BATI-220749 format. One record per atom (N, C-alpha, C, CB): residue number from 1; atom name; chain; x, y, z. Coordinates in steps of 0.05 Angstrom, whole numbers, plus 32768, in hexadecimal, padded with zeros to 4 digits. Each point is the difference from the previous one (the first is absolute). Glycine has a CB too. Layout:
N
DRENRO/NUM/CA/A/X/Y/Z
...
***
This chain:
44
DRENRO/1/N/A/7EDC/804B/7E2B
DRENRO/1/CA/A/800E/800D/8015
DRENRO/1/C/A/8004/7FEF/8018
DRENRO/1/CB/A/7FEE/802A/7FEF
DRENRO/2/N/A/7FFD/7FC6/8015
DRENRO/2/CA/A/8002/7FF1/8019
DRENRO/2/C/A/8017/7FEB/7FFE
DRENRO/2/CB/A/7FCF/8007/8008
DRENRO/3/N/A/8034/7FEF/7FDE
DRENRO/3/CA/A/8019/7FEB/7FFD
DRENRO/3/C/A/8018/800D/8006
DRENRO/3/CB/A/7FEC/7FE6/7FDD
DRENRO/4/N/A/801A/8034/801B
DRENRO/4/CA/A/8019/800E/8006
DRENRO/4/C/A/8004/8005/801A
DRENRO/4/CB/A/7FFD/8013/7FDA
DRENRO/5/N/A/7FED/7FF4/8035
DRENRO/5/CA/A/8003/8003/801E
DRENRO/5/C/A/8007/7FE7/800D
DRENRO/5/CB/A/7FE0/8024/7FFF
DRENRO/6/N/A/8012/7FC6/7FFA
DRENRO/6/CA/A/8006/7FE6/800C
DRENRO/6/C/A/801B/7FF9/7FFB
DRENRO/6/CB/A/7FD4/7FF2/7FFC
DRENRO/7/N/A/803A/8012/7FED
DRENRO/7/CA/A/8018/7FFA/7FFA
DRENRO/7/C/A/8014/8010/800F
DRENRO/7/CB/A/7FEF/7FF1/7FD7
DRENRO/8/N/A/800C/8029/802C
DRENRO/8/CA/A/8010/8012/800F
DRENRO/8/C/A/8001/7FF7/801F
DRENRO/8/CB/A/7FF4/8028/7FDF
DRENRO/9/N/A/7FF6/7FD3/802B
DRENRO/9/CA/A/7FFF/7FF6/801B
DRENRO/9/C/A/800D/7FE6/8007
DRENRO/9/CB/A/7FD8/8017/8001
DRENRO/10/N/A/8027/7FD9/7FEB
DRENRO/10/CA/A/800F/7FE5/8001
DRENRO/10/C/A/801F/8006/8000
DRENRO/10/CB/A/7FD8/7FE5/7FE6
DRENRO/11/N/A/802F/802D/8007
DRENRO/11/CA/A/801D/8007/8002
DRENRO/11/C/A/800A/800C/801A
DRENRO/11/CB/A/7FFD/8008/7FD1
DRENRO/12/N/A/7FF3/800A/8039
DRENRO/12/CA/A/8006/800D/801A
DRENRO/12/C/A/8000/7FEB/8017
DRENRO/12/CB/A/7FEA/802D/7FEE
DRENRO/13/N/A/8004/7FC0/8012
DRENRO/13/CA/A/7FFF/7FEE/8014
DRENRO/13/C/A/8019/7FED/7FFD
DRENRO/13/CB/A/7FCC/8004/8001
DRENRO/14/N/A/803B/7FF4/7FE7
DRENRO/14/CA/A/801A/7FEF/7FFF
DRENRO/14/C/A/8018/800F/800A
DRENRO/14/CB/A/7FEE/7FE8/7FD8
DRENRO/15/N/A/8015/802F/801F
DRENRO/15/CA/A/8017/8011/800B
DRENRO/15/C/A/7FFF/8001/801E
DRENRO/15/CB/A/8000/801B/7FD7
DRENRO/16/N/A/7FEA/7FEA/8035
DRENRO/16/CA/A/7FFF/8001/801D
DRENRO/16/C/A/8006/7FE5/800C
DRENRO/16/CB/A/7FDF/8026/7FFC
DRENRO/17/N/A/8016/7FC6/7FF8
DRENRO/17/CA/A/8005/7FE5/800B
DRENRO/17/C/A/801F/7FF9/7FFE
DRENRO/17/CB/A/7FCE/7FF2/7FF2
DRENRO/18/N/A/8040/8015/7FF8
DRENRO/18/CA/A/801C/7FFC/7FFD
DRENRO/18/C/A/8010/800E/8015
DRENRO/18/CB/A/7FF8/7FFC/7FD1
DRENRO/19/N/A/7FFF/801C/8034
DRENRO/19/CA/A/800F/8011/8014
DRENRO/19/C/A/7FFD/7FF6/801B
DRENRO/19/CB/A/7FF9/8026/7FE5
DRENRO/20/N/A/7FEF/7FD1/8023
DRENRO/20/CA/A/7FFA/7FF6/801A
DRENRO/20/C/A/8010/7FE6/8007
DRENRO/20/CB/A/7FD2/8014/7FFC
DRENRO/21/N/A/8035/7FDB/7FEF
DRENRO/21/CA/A/800E/7FE7/8002
DRENRO/21/C/A/801D/8005/8008
DRENRO/21/CB/A/7FE1/7FED/7FDE
DRENRO/22/N/A/802B/802A/801E
DRENRO/22/CA/A/801A/8006/8006
DRENRO/22/C/A/8006/7FFF/801E
DRENRO/22/CB/A/8000/801B/7FD6
DRENRO/23/N/A/8015/7FD9/8032
DRENRO/23/CA/A/8004/7FFE/801D
DRENRO/23/C/A/8005/801C/800F
DRENRO/23/CB/A/8013/7FD3/7FF5
DRENRO/24/N/A/7FFA/803D/7FFD
DRENRO/24/CA/A/8003/801B/800C
DRENRO/24/C/A/7FE8/800F/8004
DRENRO/24/CB/A/802A/8001/7FED
DRENRO/25/N/A/7FC3/7FFB/8001
DRENRO/25/CA/A/7FE4/800E/8001
DRENRO/25/C/A/7FF0/7FF1/8015
DRENRO/25/CB/A/8001/800F/7FCD
DRENRO/26/N/A/8002/7FD7/8034
DRENRO/26/CA/A/7FEF/7FF0/8015
DRENRO/26/C/A/8009/800B/801C
DRENRO/26/CB/A/7FFD/7FD4/7FE2
DRENRO/27/N/A/801C/8031/8023
DRENRO/27/CA/A/800A/800A/801B
DRENRO/27/C/A/7FF4/801D/8003
DRENRO/27/CB/A/802E/7FE4/7FFE
DRENRO/28/N/A/7FD2/802C/7FEE
DRENRO/28/CA/A/7FF5/801A/8003
DRENRO/28/C/A/7FE3/8000/8007
DRENRO/28/CB/A/8020/800F/7FE1
DRENRO/29/N/A/7FD1/7FDF/8011
DRENRO/29/CA/A/7FE4/7FFD/8008
DRENRO/29/C/A/7FFA/7FF6/801B
DRENRO/29/CB/A/7FF9/7FF9/7FD2
DRENRO/30/N/A/8017/7FF4/8036
DRENRO/30/CA/A/7FFB/7FF5/801B
DRENRO/30/C/A/8006/8015/8015
DRENRO/30/CB/A/800C/7FD2/7FF1
DRENRO/31/N/A/8008/803D/800A
DRENRO/31/CA/A/8008/8017/8014
DRENRO/31/C/A/7FE8/8013/8002
DRENRO/31/CB/A/8034/7FFE/7FF5
DRENRO/32/N/A/7FC0/800B/7FF3
DRENRO/32/CA/A/7FEE/8012/7FFF
DRENRO/32/C/A/7FE4/7FF4/800E
DRENRO/32/CB/A/8019/8013/7FD5
DRENRO/33/N/A/7FE1/7FD4/8027
DRENRO/33/CA/A/7FEA/7FF2/800D
DRENRO/33/C/A/8004/8001/801E
DRENRO/33/CB/A/7FFA/7FE3/7FD8
DRENRO/34/N/A/801F/8016/8031
DRENRO/34/CA/A/8006/7FFF/801D
DRENRO/34/C/A/7FFC/801C/800D
DRENRO/34/CB/A/8022/7FDB/7FF8
DRENRO/35/N/A/7FE6/803B/7FF8
DRENRO/35/CA/A/7FFE/801A/800A
DRENRO/35/C/A/7FE2/8009/8004
DRENRO/35/CB/A/802C/800A/7FE8
DRENRO/36/N/A/7FC2/7FEB/8006
DRENRO/36/CA/A/7FE5/8005/8000
DRENRO/36/C/A/7FF3/7FF2/8017
DRENRO/36/CB/A/8002/8006/7FD0
DRENRO/37/N/A/8005/7FE2/8034
DRENRO/37/CA/A/7FF6/7FF1/8017
DRENRO/37/C/A/8009/800C/801A
DRENRO/37/CB/A/8000/7FD8/7FE5
DRENRO/38/N/A/8017/8032/801D
DRENRO/38/CA/A/800A/800C/8018
DRENRO/38/C/A/7FEF/8018/8005
DRENRO/38/CB/A/802E/7FEF/7FFA
DRENRO/39/N/A/7FCE/8023/7FF2
DRENRO/39/CA/A/7FF0/8017/8007
DRENRO/39/C/A/7FE4/7FFC/8006
DRENRO/39/CB/A/801D/8016/7FE4
DRENRO/40/N/A/7FD6/7FD2/8012
DRENRO/40/CA/A/7FE5/7FFB/8008
DRENRO/40/C/A/7FFF/7FF6/801B
DRENRO/40/CB/A/7FF4/7FF6/7FD2
DRENRO/41/N/A/8020/7FFD/803A
DRENRO/41/CA/A/8000/7FF5/801A
DRENRO/41/C/A/8007/8015/8015
DRENRO/41/CB/A/800E/7FD4/7FEB
DRENRO/42/N/A/8001/8041/800F
DRENRO/42/CA/A/8005/8016/8011
DRENRO/42/C/A/7FE7/800E/800C
DRENRO/42/CB/A/8029/8005/7FE4
DRENRO/43/N/A/7FD6/7FFE/8035
DRENRO/43/CA/A/7FEA/800F/800C
DRENRO/43/C/A/8002/801D/7FF7
DRENRO/43/CB/A/7FFF/7FE0/8028
DRENRO/44/N/A/7FE7/802B/7FD7
DRENRO/44/CA/A/7FFF/801E/7FF7
DRENRO/44/C/A/8000/8012/8017
DRENRO/44/CB/A/7FE7/7FF4/7FDA
***
């Protein structure tokens, strides 16, 4: 069972890595990170 779990996690990680490398997704991630930073800096 542990081998199957490891294979499944490796497959998911590869898919995620491939998606993150796409330029349109990089822009989306960057925008989300900027939004989080902006919220953290805003006084409450």
